[in-house]
C-alpha positions as CSV (number, residue, x, y, z in Angstrom):
1,M,-12.0,7.7,12.8
2,A,-9.9,6.9,9.8
3,V,-12.5,4.9,7.9
4,P,-16.2,5.6,7.9
5,I,-18.3,3.2,9.8
6,S,-20.3,2.4,6.5
7,Q,-17.1,1.2,4.8
8,M,-16.0,-0.8,7.9
9,W,-19.3,-2.6,8.0
10,T,-19.3,-3.3,4.3
11,V,-15.8,-4.8,4.5
12,A,-16.5,-6.7,7.8
13,T,-19.6,-8.5,6.5
14,Y,-17.9,-9.2,3.2
15,V,-15.0,-11.1,5.1
16,L,-17.6,-12.8,7.5
17,K,-19.6,-14.1,4.6
18,Q,-16.4,-15.6,3.0
19,K,-15.5,-17.3,6.4
20,L,-19.1,-18.5,6.7
21,K,-18.8,-20.1,3.1
22,G,-15.5,-21.9,4.0
23,R,-13.2,-19.9,1.6
24,K,-9.6,-20.1,2.8
25,Q,-8.5,-17.8,-0.4
26,Y,-10.7,-14.8,-0.9
27,P,-9.8,-11.4,-2.3
28,L,-10.0,-8.3,-0.1
29,V,-8.8,-5.6,-2.3
30,L,-8.4,-5.5,-6.0
31,M,-5.2,-3.9,-7.4
32,L,-6.7,-2.5,-10.6
33,E,-3.8,-1.1,-12.7
34,P,-5.3,0.6,-15.8
35,L,-1.9,1.6,-17.2
36,F,1.7,1.4,-16.4
37,R,2.5,5.1,-17.9
38,C,3.7,7.8,-15.4
39,N,4.8,11.3,-15.2
40,L,7.4,10.5,-12.6
41,S,10.5,8.1,-12.8
42,C,10.9,7.2,-8.9
43,A,14.3,5.4,-8.7
44,G,12.6,2.7,-6.5
45,C,9.5,1.8,-8.9
46,G,9.5,-1.3,-10.6
47,K,7.0,-0.3,-13.3
48,I,9.1,2.4,-15.2
49,Q,11.1,-0.4,-16.9
50,Y,8.4,-1.2,-19.5
51,P,9.4,-0.7,-23.0
52,S,7.5,2.3,-24.6
53,H,5.0,0.1,-26.5
54,V,3.8,-1.4,-23.3
55,L,3.5,2.1,-21.6
56,K,1.2,3.2,-24.2
57,M,-1.1,0.3,-23.4
58,Q,-4.3,1.0,-21.1
59,L,-7.6,-0.9,-19.9
60,T,-10.7,0.1,-21.2
61,P,-13.6,0.9,-18.7
62,E,-15.3,-2.1,-19.9
63,E,-12.1,-4.2,-19.0
64,C,-11.9,-2.6,-15.7
65,F,-15.8,-3.2,-14.8
66,R,-15.6,-6.7,-16.1
67,A,-12.3,-7.4,-13.8
68,V,-14.1,-5.8,-10.7
69,D,-17.6,-7.8,-11.1
70,E,-15.4,-10.9,-11.5
71,C,-13.3,-10.3,-8.5
72,G,-16.2,-9.3,-6.3
73,T,-14.2,-7.4,-3.7
74,P,-15.7,-4.4,-1.9
75,T,-12.7,-2.3,-2.1
76,V,-10.7,-1.5,-5.3
77,A,-7.4,0.5,-5.3
78,I,-6.3,2.0,-8.7
79,P,-2.6,2.5,-8.7
80,G,-0.5,2.4,-11.9
81,G,1.3,4.2,-13.3
82,E,-0.2,7.4,-12.8
83,P,-4.2,7.0,-13.1
84,L,-5.0,10.7,-13.6
85,L,-3.0,10.0,-17.1
86,H,-5.7,7.8,-18.3
87,P,-7.9,9.4,-20.6
88,Q,-11.0,7.9,-19.3
89,I,-10.3,7.6,-15.8
90,G,-13.4,9.7,-15.0
91,E,-15.6,7.5,-16.5
92,I,-13.7,4.4,-14.8
93,V,-14.3,5.8,-11.3
94,E,-17.9,6.9,-12.2
95,G,-18.6,3.2,-13.2
96,L,-17.1,1.8,-9.9
97,V,-18.9,4.4,-7.8
98,A,-22.2,3.1,-9.4
99,R,-21.5,-0.4,-8.2
100,K,-20.6,1.0,-4.8
101,K,-17.1,-0.1,-4.7
102,Y,-15.0,1.7,-2.1
103,I,-12.1,3.1,-4.4
104,Y,-8.7,4.4,-3.7
105,L,-7.5,6.2,-6.4
106,C,-3.7,6.3,-5.9
107,T,-2.0,9.5,-7.3
108,N,1.2,11.6,-7.1
109,A,-1.3,14.4,-7.1
110,L,0.8,16.4,-9.7
111,L,-2.1,16.5,-12.0
112,L,-4.9,16.5,-9.3
113,K,-5.7,20.2,-9.6
114,Q,-6.1,19.9,-13.2
115,K,-8.2,16.8,-13.2
116,I,-10.4,17.3,-10.2
117,H,-13.3,18.4,-12.5
118,L,-13.5,14.9,-13.4
119,F,-14.8,13.4,-10.2
120,K,-17.8,13.9,-7.9
121,P,-17.2,13.9,-4.0
122,S,-18.7,10.5,-2.7
123,K,-18.0,8.1,0.2
124,Y,-17.1,5.7,-2.1
125,L,-13.9,7.6,-3.8
126,T,-10.7,8.4,-1.9
127,F,-7.7,9.9,-3.4
128,S,-4.8,8.2,-1.9
129,V,-1.9,10.7,-2.5
130,H,1.6,9.2,-2.6
131,M,3.8,11.0,0.0
132,D,7.2,9.8,1.1
133,G,7.7,11.8,3.9
134,Q,8.8,15.7,4.5
135,R,9.8,17.7,1.6
136,E,13.8,16.7,1.0
137,H,12.8,13.0,1.6
138,H,9.8,13.0,-0.7
139,D,11.4,14.8,-3.5
140,F,14.5,12.6,-3.3
141,S,12.4,9.5,-3.3
142,V,10.3,10.4,-6.5
143,C,13.2,12.2,-8.2
144,L,11.6,15.5,-8.7
145,E,12.4,18.7,-6.9
146,G,9.1,20.4,-6.0
147,G,7.3,17.2,-6.0
148,Y,6.2,17.7,-2.5
149,D,4.7,20.9,-2.7
150,K,2.8,19.9,-5.7
151,A,1.5,17.1,-3.9
152,I,0.4,19.2,-0.9
153,E,-1.5,21.5,-3.3
154,G,-3.2,18.6,-5.0
155,I,-4.2,17.5,-1.2
156,K,-5.7,20.9,-0.4
157,E,-7.6,21.3,-3.5
158,A,-9.3,17.8,-3.1
159,L,-10.2,18.6,0.5
160,E,-11.5,21.9,-0.6
161,H,-13.8,20.2,-2.9
162,G,-15.1,18.0,-0.3
163,F,-13.3,14.7,-1.3
164,R,-11.8,11.9,0.9
165,V,-8.0,12.0,1.1
166,T,-5.6,9.6,2.5
167,T,-1.7,9.2,2.1
168,N,0.3,6.4,0.9
169,T,3.8,6.4,2.3
170,T,6.6,4.2,1.1
171,L,9.7,3.9,3.5
172,F,13.1,3.1,2.3
173,D,16.4,2.4,4.1
174,G,17.9,5.8,5.3
175,A,14.3,7.2,6.3
176,D,14.6,9.3,9.4
177,P,12.1,8.2,12.1
178,K,11.8,11.8,13.5
179,S,11.2,13.2,10.2
180,V,8.5,10.7,9.3
181,R,6.8,11.5,12.7
182,A,6.9,15.1,11.9
183,F,5.3,14.4,8.5
184,F,2.5,12.4,10.2
185,D,1.9,15.6,12.1
186,K,1.7,17.8,9.0
187,M,-0.7,15.5,7.4
188,M,-2.9,15.3,10.3
189,E,-2.8,19.3,10.3
190,L,-3.8,19.3,6.9
191,G,-6.9,17.3,7.5
192,V,-6.2,13.9,5.8
193,E,-8.7,11.1,6.8
194,G,-5.8,8.6,7.3
195,M,-2.4,7.3,6.2
196,M,-1.1,4.2,4.6
197,L,2.4,2.8,5.2
198,S,4.5,0.2,3.7
199,P,8.4,-0.7,3.6
200,G,9.3,-0.6,-0.2
201,Y,9.7,-3.8,-2.0
202,S,12.7,-4.8,-3.9
203,Y,11.9,-4.7,-7.5
204,E,14.6,-6.4,-9.4
205,K,14.7,-4.0,-12.2
206,A,14.2,-0.8,-10.2
207,P,17.2,1.8,-10.9
208,D,18.0,2.2,-7.1
209,Q,19.0,-1.2,-5.5
210,S,20.6,0.1,-2.5
211,H,17.8,1.5,-0.3
212,F,15.5,-1.3,0.0
213,L,14.8,-2.6,3.5
214,G,15.6,-6.0,4.8
215,R,12.9,-7.6,7.5
216,A,14.9,-6.9,10.6
217,R,15.7,-3.4,9.6
218,T,12.0,-2.8,8.7
219,R,11.0,-3.8,12.1
220,R,13.4,-1.7,13.8
221,L,12.4,1.4,11.6
222,F,8.7,0.9,12.2
223,R,9.2,0.3,16.0
224,A,11.0,3.7,16.1
225,I,8.4,5.4,14.2
226,L,4.9,3.9,15.6
227,S,5.9,3.3,19.2
228,N,5.0,6.2,21.7
229,R,2.6,7.7,19.0
230,R,0.5,10.6,18.9
231,L,-3.0,10.0,19.8
232,N,-4.2,12.1,17.1
233,W,-2.3,10.1,14.3
234,R,-4.8,8.4,12.1
235,F,-4.0,5.3,10.1
236,N,-6.1,3.7,7.0
237,M,-4.8,0.3,7.9
238,S,-5.4,-2.8,10.0
239,P,-3.9,-2.0,13.3
240,L,-2.6,-5.6,13.5
241,F,-0.7,-5.2,10.2
242,L,1.1,-2.0,11.9
243,E,1.9,-4.3,14.7
244,F,3.3,-6.7,12.2
245,L,5.6,-4.1,10.6
246,M,6.7,-3.1,14.2
247,G,7.9,-6.7,14.9
248,K,5.1,-7.5,17.5
249,R,3.3,-9.9,15.2
250,D,4.4,-12.5,12.5
251,Y,2.1,-13.4,9.6
252,P,2.2,-15.6,6.4
253,C,2.0,-13.9,3.0
254,T,-1.7,-14.2,1.6
255,P,-1.0,-13.0,-1.9
256,W,-4.4,-13.8,-3.1
257,G,-5.8,-11.3,-0.7
258,M,-5.0,-8.3,-2.9
259,P,-4.9,-9.6,-6.4
260,T,-3.8,-7.6,-9.6
261,F,-5.5,-7.2,-12.9
262,N,-3.6,-4.9,-15.5
263,V,-3.1,-4.7,-19.2
264,F,-1.8,-8.2,-19.2
265,G,-4.5,-9.9,-17.3
266,W,-4.6,-11.3,-13.9
267,Q,-0.9,-11.1,-12.5
268,K,0.5,-14.2,-10.7
269,P,1.1,-14.3,-8.0
270,C,0.6,-10.8,-6.6
271,Y,1.0,-7.1,-7.1
272,L,4.9,-7.2,-6.8
273,L,5.9,-10.3,-8.4
274,Q,5.3,-11.3,-12.1
275,D,5.4,-14.7,-12.9
276,G,2.9,-14.9,-15.7
277,Y,-0.9,-14.2,-16.0
278,A,-4.2,-15.7,-16.0
279,D,-7.3,-14.9,-18.3
280,T,-10.0,-15.0,-15.3
281,F,-9.7,-14.4,-11.7
282,A,-11.1,-18.0,-11.2
283,E,-8.0,-19.3,-13.4
284,L,-5.6,-17.1,-11.1
285,L,-6.7,-18.9,-8.0
286,A,-6.7,-22.4,-9.3
287,T,-3.6,-22.2,-11.3
288,T,-1.1,-20.3,-9.2
289,E,1.5,-22.2,-7.4
290,W,0.7,-20.3,-4.0
291,E,3.1,-22.6,-1.9
292,R,6.0,-21.0,-4.0
293,Y,5.5,-17.5,-2.5
294,G,5.6,-15.9,0.8
295,T,8.4,-16.1,3.8
296,E,7.9,-19.8,4.5
297,S,8.3,-20.8,0.9
298,G,12.1,-19.9,0.6
299,N,11.6,-18.0,-2.2
300,P,14.3,-15.4,-2.2
301,K,12.1,-12.8,-3.8
302,C,10.0,-13.2,-1.0
303,A,12.6,-13.3,1.8
304,N,12.4,-9.4,2.9
305,C,8.9,-8.6,1.9
306,M,6.7,-7.0,4.2
307,V,4.6,-5.0,2.0
308,H,0.8,-4.4,2.8
309,S,-0.2,-6.0,-0.7
310,G,1.0,-9.2,0.9
311,Y,0.6,-8.9,4.5
312,E,-2.6,-6.6,5.3
313,A,-4.9,-9.1,4.1
314,S,-3.2,-11.6,6.6
315,A,-3.8,-9.2,9.4
316,V,-7.5,-8.7,8.4
317,N,-7.7,-12.4,8.3
318,D,-6.4,-12.7,11.9
319,T,-9.1,-10.3,13.0
320,F,-12.0,-12.4,11.7
321,G,-10.6,-15.8,12.3
322,S,-11.2,-16.3,15.9
323,L,-12.5,-14.3,18.9
324,L,-8.9,-13.8,19.9
325,G,-7.8,-12.2,16.9
326,L,-11.2,-9.9,17.0
327,W,-10.0,-8.9,20.7
328,H,-6.3,-8.2,19.7
329,T,-7.8,-6.0,17.0
330,T,-9.9,-4.1,19.3
331,R,-7.3,-3.8,21.8
332,A,-4.9,-2.2,19.2
333,M,-7.6,0.2,18.2
334,L,-8.1,1.2,21.9
335,F,-4.7,1.1,23.2
336,N,-2.2,1.9,20.6
337,N,0.2,4.4,22.2
338,Y,2.7,1.8,22.6
339,Q,4.9,3.0,25.3
340,D,8.5,2.1,24.6
341,P,11.4,3.9,26.2
342,S,14.1,2.0,24.2
343,A,12.1,2.9,21.0
344,L,12.7,6.5,22.0
345,E,16.4,6.3,22.1
346,L,16.2,4.8,18.5
347,L,14.9,8.3,17.5
348,N,18.1,10.0,18.8
349,E,20.4,8.0,16.8
350,P,22.3,9.5,13.8
351,V,20.7,9.3,10.6
352,R,22.5,8.5,7.3
353,P,21.6,10.9,4.5
354,V,19.1,9.4,2.2
355,H,21.6,9.1,-0.8
356,A,24.1,7.0,1.7
357,F,24.7,3.5,0.2
358,N,23.6,0.5,2.0
359,P,23.7,-3.1,0.6
360,L,20.4,-4.9,0.4
361,V,20.2,-7.3,3.4
362,Q,18.6,-10.8,3.3
363,I,17.5,-12.8,6.2
364,D,16.8,-16.4,7.2
365,A,13.3,-17.0,7.2
366,H,13.2,-18.2,10.8
367,S,15.6,-15.3,12.1
368,T,15.5,-12.0,13.0
369,E,19.2,-11.1,12.2
370,E,20.2,-10.0,9.0
371,T,23.0,-11.0,6.6
372,P,24.6,-8.5,4.0
373,V,24.6,-9.9,0.5
């Protein structure tokens, strides 16, 4: 099982409490960004464009604790930037573990061997290692030759010390489904607890704009990858979200499901878009014009988004929204091979090199056909 029963129970009871209280907008995971600074310059990243004075900013442990207490979610993801660059990251994690929050510390693992002594193994702490596929594809994505090997070393070090370890994979246009599936086999062989997947989001200021996926292309890619899957693959995600990526389900975006707190405050409306900030979580919920965002809104910035930070909370909401949703989730957990002969044919199609140019595509909100920009 990719997630411990104690964690599943904590999340399930939390969501059910929100349902019983009649709350339609509630957070599921807090995206806590203690800094934007990073030791990589990934071409698809939307954070590296900040000026140097912003990259020097960082949250204090007290600011992190206050945001976590205010939000009240059982799960906290700590992305960045690279969190291991924060000089007080050990203190921050220790304080969140003391609050019995389930923490996913997102890292490229370049510093993990060096910093591992700052942490203690706990069921509440998981290192979520950024891995974008096999060696060639990963190194290309993170713009660092040898990045894959260093990340593997970090994973092995964490596992040897008894830590929970997952991987976090972002896929862009040009990804080879066969290679991704082989990567899954490798991660299971290493012994990681589970894997997370998401298509890349088309950040406006990312240096590389040619490799972001449109919605129809996303569904095609994930259908090829996730159909006819190995029985030993473990995913640390909602099974209904994976079906969403495959095109088997359609969900509205719930951007409040994974709110973001960073050095500027509570970010409107989500982890991916920056349309202002609020001073408190209550203000974020009350003052954000949520109807302006999501696929149905007509907002062009949202047209191609299928990222987990916007849609996995939607899938979890579906699970606990009705008996039918719970049944769909149970069935997806038990019968997840997804036999699909036509998807096997997609694996044999020629793949463009990862550096080949492909124009970003937009699609109509009610269509599955893509229209080149």
